[in-house]
N, C-alpha and C positions, 0 to 999 in steps of 0.2 A: 488448812488456813495460812495465808503466806507468811512467810518469816520480816516479809520486808514492809515496811512502814508504808502508808498509802501517799502519804507525802514524798518518798524518795521515789515511787512508782512514776510520777509525771515532773520529777525534777529535772529531766531532759530537755523539756521544753523551754526552760528559762534561762540553763545553761550560755553563762557571757563567752565562750570560748568552742570554737567551732574549727575542729582539724581535722580534716579527712587526709587520709592516707592511703592509696589503693595501690595495689598491682595486680598486673594482668592475671589470669587464671591460666592463659592457653602458653603458648612454648616462649621461652625468655629472648627469641629470636624476631618474634612476629605478634605483633597486634591484630588483634581483629575487632572491629565496629562493635560486636556485643559487650567487647570488655568496656567502652565507654557509656553504652548506653545501658548497661545495667549498675552503674555507680552513678551517673548524672541522674536516672532515676530516681535511685536512694535519695539522693543529695533533695534534690526536688522536692520529693514527698516531705521530707524531713523540716524543710526551710516551710512547706505548707503547713504541717498541723504545728510549728510552733507557735508560745504566746508571741502574738503579734506586740505587744508591749515590750518585750523582753529585752535588752542590748547585746549587741554582737560586737565585743569589744576585737576576737580574735577570729578571723576570717583564713583556713590555710586548705588550700585544693590543691592535693599533691598526687601523683599519679607515677610510679616507678614503671619503667619501662625503656626499650628502642627505642631511638627516633622513628616513626612512622615513615612507609618508603612513600616518597611521592606520587609514584605510578599504581599506588592502591592506597588513595585518599580513605584513612579511616581517623576518627579522633571526635572532639567532641564539635556540638553547632556551636558558633561563636556565640549564640541567642542565648543559651544556657550561663555560657560564661558571663556574659553581659547581666544579664538578668541578677546574680549571686553578686555580681561585684553592687550593683543596684542596690539590692536586697541589704548587703552589710552596711553599705553608708548610709542607707536611709535610717541604721539602727546604731548609730555611734561607733562606727570602723574605728579600730585601733591600729590593727595588724591585718595585712593580706599580702598573703605569699599566695603566688599563681604558678603552679608548673605541671598543665594541662594540655595535653596537644588538641591544638584546632585546626582543620583543614582547611579555612577561610579567614583573610582579615579580620586580626580583632579590632575593633572598635570600642574603645571605651566609652563608657557615655560622658556626657559632658558635666553632670555631677561629680563624678571623680575628681575633675581637673582643677577643683575647689574645696574639696573636702578638708576641713578645719580639726578634724579629729585623729586625722592618721598620722601615726608616728612612725609605722616600719612597713616597707612596702619592697617586695620580691617578686621578681617575674622573671620567669627562666623557662626555657625549653618549651615554649609555644609554637613552634616550628612554621607559623606564616606569620608575616608582619604584623606589629602593634602598630594601631593609628591612631595618634592622639588629636584630637579636633580642634584643638589650641593651646595656651601656654599652661605648662605647670603650674600650680598656684597651690601650693600645698605649707601653707604658715606654720603647721607644726610637726611636719615631716622630721626625723633626726636621723633614719637609716634608709638608705637605698640600694638596690641592689637586682643588678641588671644581668642577665646570663643568657648568652646565646641567642639575640634576640636584634632584629631588624626595624628599628622606629621611624616611623612615617608620620610628617607634621604637616597642617594644612600650610600653615607659615613658615617662610624662609627663614624668617628671625627667631623663631621658636624652634628651629632645628639646628641653626645655628647656635642657640645659648639654652639649652633646654633646663637647665639646674638653676637659674637665676631667679626662678622663683620659688626656692625653698631655704630662707634666709634662718632656719634653725638645725638643716643638712648638720650630722656631726660625722656620719660615717658612710663614703659613697663606693662600691664597689660594682666595677665594670669587669665584663668576661666577655671575650668575644661579641661584642656588642658592637651593629654596624646602623652608621649614618651617612645621608647621602652630603657628602662635604666637610672643611672643617668645621670641627666644635670648639666652643669656649666654656672653660669651667670657670664660674665664679660663687664664691662659695665662702661668705665671712664667718660660719664658726665651725667649717668643717677642719677636722683634727685626724680623720684617719682617711687616706687613700689608696687603692687599690685596683691595679689594670693589669689583665690579664689578655693579649690582643695583639693581633696584627692586621685588623680591619680598621680600628677606629685612629682618626687622624684629627692630633689635639691642636689647635694655634695657640692657644693661650690658657693659663690655670692660675686665678688669683685666689690664693689660699692663705691671708695673713698669721694664722689660728694651728696650721696644718704642721703636726709633730712625727706621723708618720707615714711612707709614702711605698708601697710595694708594687714591683713592677715585672713583670713576666712577658717574654715574646721572645720571637726569633728573629727579631733585628732590633736593633739601639732604639732606644728612646731617645723620640725629636718631637721639641715643642719650642717654637722661636720665642715665646714670653713667656716667665717663670714668676711668680711671687710666693714664697714660701720663708720668710725669715726666721720661723719658728721650727724650722725643720729639726726634728734629732733622729731618729731613726730609717734606714733606708735599708731597702731589700732589693735586690737585682738579679734578674736570672736569665740572661740571655742565653738561648743555645740556638746560635745563626750556624746555619749550614753551608752559606755563601758568604763567610765572613771576610771576604777580601774588599766587599764592599761599604760604603757609608762609612768612610774613616772619617767624619767631620764629625756626623751624627754621636760619635764613641767620644769625642773629644768635646765637646761640647754638653754633654750629659754629664760627663765627669766634673767638669767645672759648675753644673749649675746646682747639685750635691753636692759640692766642695765645703760647705760651712756646717754640712748637718754633724751632729754630735759622733754618729756611730753610721757605716757603710756598710753591708755585707754583702760579699759575693758569693754567688755558688761555683762550683768548682768548672762547670761550662764555661760561662762567665769570664772566670781569672784565664783560661787556655785561649780564649777567643783575645782576650786583650793584650795579653803575652804576644800568640803571633802577630798581632798588629802592631805594636809598640814597643815589643821586648820586654826584657824581665824587668822588676819594678826597683831594682838595683841600680839596674843603668838609665831609668826615664824617671826626670822628673818628678813627683806626684802633686796632682791640683788639689788634695788637700792638707789645708793649714795645720789640722791638729794632729 
């Protein structure tokens, strides 16, 4: 006789949170195709046997392991990822996290671009480019995290201004994000912005409610036009190995953050500033406070 109620036996069929976190069974330095095949098959079977009327609020598909070697393509078929995303969207998706290498360009389905239930989106380390067939128009998205990605857009305007269709966005994290050309960030409700990057080239930032900004890179921050009058906390970590260049960028960077309440520098950043401009006792500070 089972000690578990029959009701609990089938509870998994209607759980709203689907969070898959896999680790390769092979060596930590090499991933085989079988790792992805086994786990993707498990996910497909689970989705197939779920209650078709049950909502999916969280869909997290995470795979820990080293980045696949381009000479030995291994990863999951992009059709699998696209089908998973479409399934979740059709069941009221609120939180989507994808960390699952694919060996072909991932093209997110058109329904994803206008999902009005999505509140959190994290895409990272997919290995191949992610193609968006149109403009992101996610009216309720509050958190966006893009990590080690190359975004490809069908339209030049969408590529240049990829975040303008996210009116409720409050937190944006961009780590090693690559886009072709200059990028404009316009987000009327953005409060937290984090950039850890040396590929992304930002032309303009307009975030009137921004209060926290974090920047980590090996070059000075460079953006010709900024608008963040409410800025309070700034964290700068610049570890430039060739810091005899870009003096003008450093000067502009310091003045752009001059009105912030608190500006924090790492030791590496302070050493670079001292090497460029001398000690702070000898150089006029750009900060009025």
